[in-house]
C-alpha positions in Angstrom: 0.0 0.0 0.0 1.4 3.3 -1.0 2.2 5.9 1.6 0.3 8.5 -0.4 -3.0 6.8 0.5 -2.3 7.1 4.2 -0.8 10.6 4.3 -3.1 13.2 5.8 -4.4 15.8 3.3 -2.5 19.0 3.1 -4.2 22.3 3.8 -2.5 24.3 1.0 -5.1 26.5 -0.7 -4.0 25.7 -4.2 -3.7 21.9 -3.9 -6.6 20.2 -5.6 -5.0 16.8 -5.9 -6.6 15.4 -2.8 -10.2 16.2 -3.3 -12.5 13.5 -1.8 -15.3 12.0 -3.7 -18.6 13.8 -4.4 -21.5 13.2 -2.0 -25.2 13.6 -2.2 -26.2 17.2 -1.6 -28.9 19.4 -3.0 -26.4 22.1 -4.1 -23.0 21.4 -5.4 -20.8 23.7 -3.4 -17.3 23.2 -2.2 -16.6 23.2 1.5 -13.4 25.0 0.8 -10.8 25.0 -2.0 -9.7 21.5 -1.1 -12.7 19.7 0.2 -15.7 18.7 -2.0 -18.8 16.9 -0.8 -18.5 13.3 0.2 -20.6 10.4 1.4 -19.8 7.4 3.6 -20.1 5.0 0.8 -17.0 5.7 -1.2 -13.8 3.9 -0.1 -10.2 3.7 -1.3 -8.9 0.4 -2.5 -8.4 -1.9 0.5 -5.4 -4.0 1.4 -7.0 -7.3 2.3 -3.7 -8.7 3.7 -3.7 -6.5 6.8 -4.4 -8.3 10.1 -7.3 -7.4 12.3 -7.8 -7.9 16.0 -9.9 -11.0 16.9 -13.1 -10.7 18.9 -13.0 -10.5 22.7 -16.6 -11.5 23.3 -18.0 -10.8 26.8 -21.4 -12.3 26.0 -21.5 -16.1 25.7 -24.8 -16.4 23.8 -25.2 -16.2 20.0 -28.3 -14.0 20.1 -29.4 -10.6 21.2 -26.8 -7.9 21.4 -23.4 -9.4 22.0 -22.6 -11.9 19.4 -20.2 -10.7 16.7 -17.4 -12.5 15.0 -14.7 -9.8 15.3 -14.0 -7.1 17.8 -14.4 -3.7 16.3 -16.0 -4.8 13.0 -19.4 -3.2 12.5 -21.9 -5.3 10.6 -25.1 -4.1 8.9 -27.6 -2.5 11.3 -25.1 -2.3 14.2 -22.9 0.4 15.8 -20.0 0.6 18.1 -20.6 0.8 21.9 -18.5 4.0 22.2 -21.5 6.5 22.4 -23.2 4.2 24.9 -20.3 4.0 27.3 -22.2 5.9 30.0 -25.3 3.7 29.9 -24.6 1.6 33.0 -23.7 4.7 35.1 -26.8 6.5 33.9 -29.0 3.6 34.8 -27.4 3.5 38.3 -28.1 7.3 38.8 -31.7 6.8 37.7 -32.2 4.2 40.4 -32.7 1.2 38.1 -31.6 -2.4 38.7 -28.9 -2.0 36.0 -27.7 -5.5 35.9 -31.3 -6.9 35.5 -32.1 -4.4 32.8 -29.0 -5.2 30.8 -29.5 -8.9 31.3 -32.8 -8.7 29.4 -30.8 -7.9 26.3 -28.0 -10.3 26.8 -25.6 -7.6 28.1 -23.5 -7.0 31.1 -21.9 -3.9 32.5 -18.4 -4.8 31.3 -19.6 -4.9 27.7 -19.8 -1.1 27.6 -16.2 -0.7 29.0 -14.9 -1.6 25.5 -15.9 0.9 22.9 -14.9 -1.6 20.1 -17.8 -3.9 21.1 -20.9 -3.5 18.9 -24.6 -3.7 19.4 -27.6 -3.7 16.9 -29.3 -0.4 16.6 -32.7 -2.1 17.0 -31.5 -3.6 20.3 -30.5 -0.1 21.4 -34.1 1.1 20.7 -35.7 -1.7 22.6 -33.3 -1.2 25.5 -34.1 2.5 25.6 -37.8 1.7 25.7 -37.3 -0.6 28.6 -35.1 1.9 30.5 -37.8 4.6 30.1 -40.5 2.2 31.3 -38.4 1.3 34.4 -37.2 4.8 35.3 -39.7 7.2 33.8 -36.8 9.3 32.5 -37.9 11.7 29.7 -34.4 12.8 28.6 -32.4 9.6 28.3 -30.7 10.7 25.1 -29.4 13.8 26.8 -27.9 12.0 29.7 -26.2 9.4 27.5 -25.0 11.9 24.9 -23.6 14.6 27.3 -20.3 12.8 28.0 -19.7 11.6 24.4 -16.4 12.8 22.9 -14.5 12.0 19.7 -12.9 9.0 21.4 -16.3 7.3 21.2 -15.7 6.9 17.4 -12.5 4.9 18.0 -10.0 5.0 15.1 -12.2 7.4 13.1 -12.4 9.9 16.0 -8.6 9.7 16.6 -7.9 10.3 12.9 -10.3 13.3 13.0 -8.3 14.8 15.8 -5.1 14.2 14.0 -6.3 15.9 10.8 -4.9 19.3 9.8 -8.2 21.2 9.8 -11.9 20.9 10.7 -12.8 20.4 7.0 -10.5 17.4 6.7 -11.7 16.0 10.0 -15.3 16.1 8.7 -14.1 14.5 5.5 -12.7 11.6 7.5 -15.9 11.2 9.5 -18.0 11.2 6.3 -15.9 8.8 4.3 -15.4 6.3 7.2 -18.6 6.7 9.2 -19.6 3.1 8.3 -16.6 1.8 10.3 -18.4 3.3 13.4 -22.1 2.9 12.6 -23.9 0.9 10.0 -27.4 1.5 11.4 -27.4 5.1 10.1 -26.1 7.3 7.2 -24.1 10.5 7.5 -23.9 13.2 4.8 -23.0 16.9 4.5 -24.9 19.8 2.9 -23.8 23.3 2.3 -25.8 26.3 1.3 -24.3 29.8 1.3 -22.5 30.5 4.6 -23.7 27.4 6.5 -22.8 23.7 6.5 -25.1 21.0 7.8 -23.9 17.7 9.2 -26.8 15.3 8.5 -27.6 12.0 10.2 -30.4 9.6 9.6 -31.1 6.2 11.1 -31.6 3.6 8.4 -31.6 0.3 10.5 -35.0 -1.4 10.4 -37.5 -1.7 13.2 -35.9 0.7 15.5 -37.9 2.0 18.5 -37.3 5.2 20.5 -36.0 7.1 17.6 -36.5 10.4 19.5 -34.0 9.4 22.2 -31.5 7.9 19.7 -31.6 11.1 17.6 -31.2 13.2 20.7 -28.2 11.1 21.7 -26.8 11.6 18.2 -27.3 15.4 18.4 -25.5 15.5 21.7 -22.7 13.4 20.3 -22.4 15.6 17.2 -22.1 18.6 19.5 -19.4 16.9 21.5 -17.5 15.9 18.3 -17.3 19.4 17.0 -16.4 20.8 20.4 -13.6 18.3 20.4 -12.3 19.9 17.3 -13.2 23.6 17.8 -13.1 24.0 21.5 -15.5 23.7 24.4 -17.0 27.1 23.7 -18.0 26.2 20.2 -21.7 26.5 19.3 -23.6 25.5 16.1 -26.2 27.7 14.5 -29.2 25.4 15.0 -30.4 21.8 15.1 -33.1 20.4 13.0 -34.6 17.3 14.7 -36.6 14.5 13.0 -39.2 14.1 15.6 -42.2 16.1 17.0 -41.7 18.6 19.8 -41.1 16.6 23.0 -42.6 17.2 26.4 -39.2 17.9 27.8 -38.5 20.5 25.2 -37.0 23.0 27.6 -34.5 20.4 28.9 -33.5 19.7 25.3 -33.1 23.4 24.4 -30.9 23.9 27.4 -28.8 20.8 26.6 -28.2 21.8 23.0 -28.0 25.5 23.6 -29.1 26.7 20.2 -32.4 27.2 18.3 -34.3 23.9 17.5 -36.5 23.0 14.6 -38.7 19.9 14.9 -40.4 17.6 12.4 -37.3 17.6 10.1 -36.7 14.9 7.5 -33.4 14.0 9.2 -31.1 15.2 12.0 -29.1 18.3 10.9 -26.6 20.3 12.8 -25.9 23.6 11.1 -22.7 25.6 11.7 -20.8 28.5 10.0 -18.9 27.4 6.9 -16.0 29.6 8.2 -15.4 26.9 10.9 -14.2 24.5 8.2 -10.9 26.4 7.7 -9.9 26.2 11.4 -6.5 24.6 11.9 -6.4 21.8 14.5 -3.8 22.1 17.3 -4.0 18.3 17.6 -2.9 17.7 14.0 -0.4 14.8 13.9 0.6 13.3 10.5 2.1 10.1 12.0 -1.0 9.4 14.1 -3.2 10.2 11.1 -1.4 7.6 9.0 -1.6 5.0 11.8 -5.3 5.5 12.2 -5.8 5.4 8.4 -4.1 1.9 8.4 -6.3 0.7 11.3 -9.5 2.0 9.5 -8.4 0.1 6.3 -8.1 -3.0 8.4 -11.6 -2.7 9.7 -13.0 -1.8 6.3 -11.4 -4.8 4.7 -13.2 -7.0 7.2 -16.7 -5.5 6.7 -18.9 -7.8 4.6 -21.0 -5.6 2.3 -22.8 -7.5 -0.4 -24.2 -5.9 -3.6 -27.8 -5.6 -2.3 -26.6 -4.0 0.9 -24.4 -1.6 -1.0 -27.3 -0.6 -3.3 -29.5 -0.1 -0.3 -26.9 2.1 1.3 -26.6 4.2 -1.8 -30.4 4.5 -2.1 -30.5 5.7 1.6 -28.3 8.6 0.7 -30.3 9.8 -2.3 -33.8 9.1 -1.1 -34.5 12.7 -0.3 -32.8 14.2 -3.3 -34.6 15.5 -6.4 -32.3 13.5 -8.6 -32.2 9.9 -7.4 -32.4 8.1 -10.8 -31.3 4.5 -11.2 -28.3 5.7 -13.2 -27.1 7.7 -10.3 -27.2 4.7 -8.0 -25.4 2.6 -10.6 -22.7 5.2 -11.0 -22.1 5.3 -7.2 -21.8 1.5 -7.2 -19.3 1.8 -10.0 -21.0 -0.3 -12.7 -23.3 0.4 -15.7 -27.0 0.4 -15.1 -27.4 -2.7 -17.3 -24.8 -4.6 -15.3 -26.3 -3.6 -12.0 -29.8 -4.7 -13.1 -28.4 -8.0 -14.2 -26.6 -8.6 -11.0 -29.5 -7.7 -8.9 -31.7 -10.0 -11.0 -29.3 -12.8 -10.3 -30.0 -12.1 -6.6 -33.8 -12.2 -7.2 -34.3 -8.5 -6.5 -34.3 -5.2 -8.4 -33.5 -1.5 -8.1 -37.2 -0.8 -7.9 -37.8 -3.3 -5.1 -34.9 -1.8 -3.1 -36.1 1.7 -3.8 -39.6 0.8 -2.6 -38.3 -0.8 0.6 -36.1 2.2 1.4 -38.8 4.7 0.5 -41.4 2.8 2.7 -39.0 2.8 5.6 -38.3 6.6 5.3 -42.1 7.3 5.0 -42.8 5.3 8.1 -40.1 7.1 10.0 -41.5 10.5 9.0 -45.1 9.5 9.6 -44.4 7.8 12.9 -42.1 10.4 14.5 -43.0 13.8 13.1 -46.2 15.8 12.7 -45.6 16.4 9.0 -48.8 16.1 6.9 -48.8 13.1 4.7 -48.8 15.4 1.7 -45.5 16.9 2.8 -44.0 13.4 3.3 -45.1 12.6 -0.2 -43.3 15.7 -1.6 -40.1 14.9 0.4 -40.0 11.4 -1.1 -40.5 12.6 -4.6 -44.2 12.1 -5.2 -45.8 14.9 -7.2 -49.3 14.2 -5.7 -50.6 12.7 -2.5 -52.8 10.2 -4.2 -49.8 8.4 -5.8 -48.1 8.3 -2.5 -51.2 7.0 -0.8 -51.5 4.2 -3.4 -47.8 3.3 -3.0 -48.0 3.3 0.8 -51.1 1.1 0.8 -49.2 -1.3 -1.4 -46.2 -1.3 1.1 -48.1 -1.4 4.4 -51.6 -2.5 3.5 -53.3 0.7 4.8 -53.2 4.4 3.8 -50.7 6.7 5.5 -53.3 8.3 7.8 -54.6 5.0 9.1 -51.0 3.7 9.6 -50.1 6.8 11.6 -53.1 6.6 13.8 -52.3 3.0 14.6 -48.8 3.9 15.5 -49.9 6.6 17.9 -52.4 4.4 19.6 -49.7 1.8 20.1 -47.6 4.4 21.9 
């Protein structure tokens, strides 16, 4: 592997040789002279000969949360335990029988001591539901997210800190987010003088999205403060859930204006912050972490259907999400992609329908957006077409499905 692939990007204003890949954004605007948009799907060529640490499993069973083949390797629908490190201590402070609650999900306290352990996002949601039932806490995401720092992201977080600038640190996070979390998608938008760091949960059947998104918002705040200093503040947060009962607590925790009923979590901050040089920049450490990230990427198993689904998740809200765009991001012709998906007894349209249905359900279930607005967000020109599609996906029209979800709590 060449040293050029591992070297940290330079910050010279005139150097365009290290531009990262384009990412899905509504407007094509450069972050600065060096950094273009990216997504977390494009990866460099991997060195498959690199070793990787073997699993250190703390959970003996092969079900529930703790059964993964390799320590630190994030599989589809899972995330690293780093952002959840405070969970046992928070449970203790809330007066819960911590060991009993964790045991319901095949977990023990020690599992959260190692940030490299992984847990399915769906299990996190069920666990949060149980914790709220046991404790009555209405701001669990705040309590868990408050102590999160860049170290929670492991090698990705360390490489971010070792980057020469905030722009390059965000580039690292976007390109390698899947090493940390494969139950969500990360992307970046820019419009005028503001940049928005966007996060959307894509794992299936996840409960307690409000608390998970709140935890993610707190974590994002901690990540940027780790780069820009403890006094750093974003411009605003857009949150993909309806206004909560504990809204004052949430406003105080995030400290900036909040907008609810968004299509995904967005943290907006001044584009001028991207040019900040990092005092923690360390070229040697940067290269070491790049090597470790490549080891982990080489061990991730991402089949074609999963890769297409990942790409579809990143473009689902964009005006231009044509099949040719998806094929281009996968790196094959549309004809080849259709043939290969056919060999796997699926199609682009089937994957698109699945992703669109899941996005629609998340918006209908967690926000107060009218169904007509959800239809427009997902690319339907009229509500009747969306209603027909939704009935095909879920067996009932959107309004009826939403009413059932609210009755179910």
